C-alpha angles and dihedrals in degrees: 000000000000117000123192113198124195134170144161114292101262132103096235092050091051105045097063090060094051098081093057091046092049091047090052092049093049089050089059099260124131118248134188125180113209121191149086127327097275091047092051093046093048095046092043092054087053091059097259131133113250138202133196105222093188110037114199093014126105100224091179093062096088091052093044092050093046094052093044091060109086090200090067091057093057102045119130112259095255090056098035095062093050092047094048094046090046090055092050090047090059090052092047093051091049091055098037100089091052092045092051092048092048094047093048100040093042091043093230116203094197134023116199122198138153119262092249093052099051093156088097087067089064089056088050092051093047092053100036092246126144108266111219129180115211122201126220095206123312115042117258130193113242107275123241118267098236092211135093097232140353114282121259090254089075099026089067087062094051100267101133100158136043113256109253092206141008124252090244143353131223111209125195092183116111113226094252091053094044090054090056096048117101091199098053112123090216116196112018133182094244136062116286111202108198113210130190111250108249105190114228110176101173136266129293142141109276113211121205094255090064090069098051136059125216101193134048091264137029130206131183121207117198126188093193125243093282094044097139089059097050099063098249092152090080095059107020098091090051091049095050096045093041091054093043090056088074125073087258142126106238120200113192115199106196102185089235095304117139103238098177092096092046105049103020117207112022115233115242092246092058124088115192120210131170097220140349127162105260093223090065091057107034098069089064095042132096094203145356128221113204146159093260090260120160097236094049092047094051092044088058091045090055092049096045092236124149116242142213110202128196105200126192118219094250141057121018091319097098091043092053091049091049092053094045095049093042090054088051095237097120151342132260126223119196113237091236090057096043103119123142092264093053093048093048090049092050093048093048089052098051092042099044103034106078095209093075094056091041092054090046093051090045089056091051089053090051092051092052088066092058121097115270124239087257090057091049093050088056091050091050090052089053092049093047092048091050091049091050095049 
């Protein structure tokens, strides 16, 4: 079986797809990851073959420009969705010719793409491959196409209408989480293959200090991989000093952002790093403070670690915080209220009140009953074989 993966050009939209790709490769199938520079770098570091579907074009530019515009982060919900999907649509159309050529020339059996980047489904239709949407956490409905008709690059192969649904969906969302999500599509008229989240947070050198703790408690603070774009400057000092007020090791992962001008002198309890895979840290941590991003939230779910989320009022941030708090695995602090006292109080609560750790561990137990990536690879092979026969 040949599986072509594609996704939007961000680190956190690439890493959740890596476990399935690695499982497929280990099972003897052929895998290629097609996407922007950060997608290719992330997949390549994971030992996967990569392809540039748009040579000479910066497919990440629409996303970078969108996130750099503060106006886009404060749109009302009805406009925010359209603006975000429109931006992703531009990226999809940039990559589509290369995706179609790769799927057809390589004779792909399966094309895998996230629900908000459905342009990969057009490549699947044009090549006769199985079109599969792959979640990165919570389930999403397939996003609208934001175009009048399919481009000529697929119409020449007989694709005259946009697919209204994929051939299958891969969901990383445990049942108890899916039931709490207001965006879950629920029952759908195609197979939904649930798959145990298997956190892949990238590759990096792990130094000995990462594996040990020096104080009674340990907390990791992550700004996400697009931290400079999400307005962390307004709350970061409060987070760092609030966490440092406790007798706690604090590891601040900045995502490569220079924080010296933001938080001033670094407290002795705080260690600043550009990047470390979260899964190497979380097993020794008592809590995580994060920007209410999907990848950070699910990384904590997988590790059974209580969370303090700092959601913005837009995007999926409030949805993530709602699901996390409803499941009992953490607390949310509004950005406007995020002073050192509020952060310290939230951390004390999730560390000292046993119910948060108990709910987090209960969720881990639930996830262990979900099919593994290896199981899902076998199911995809069955579906692809049925389609080909």
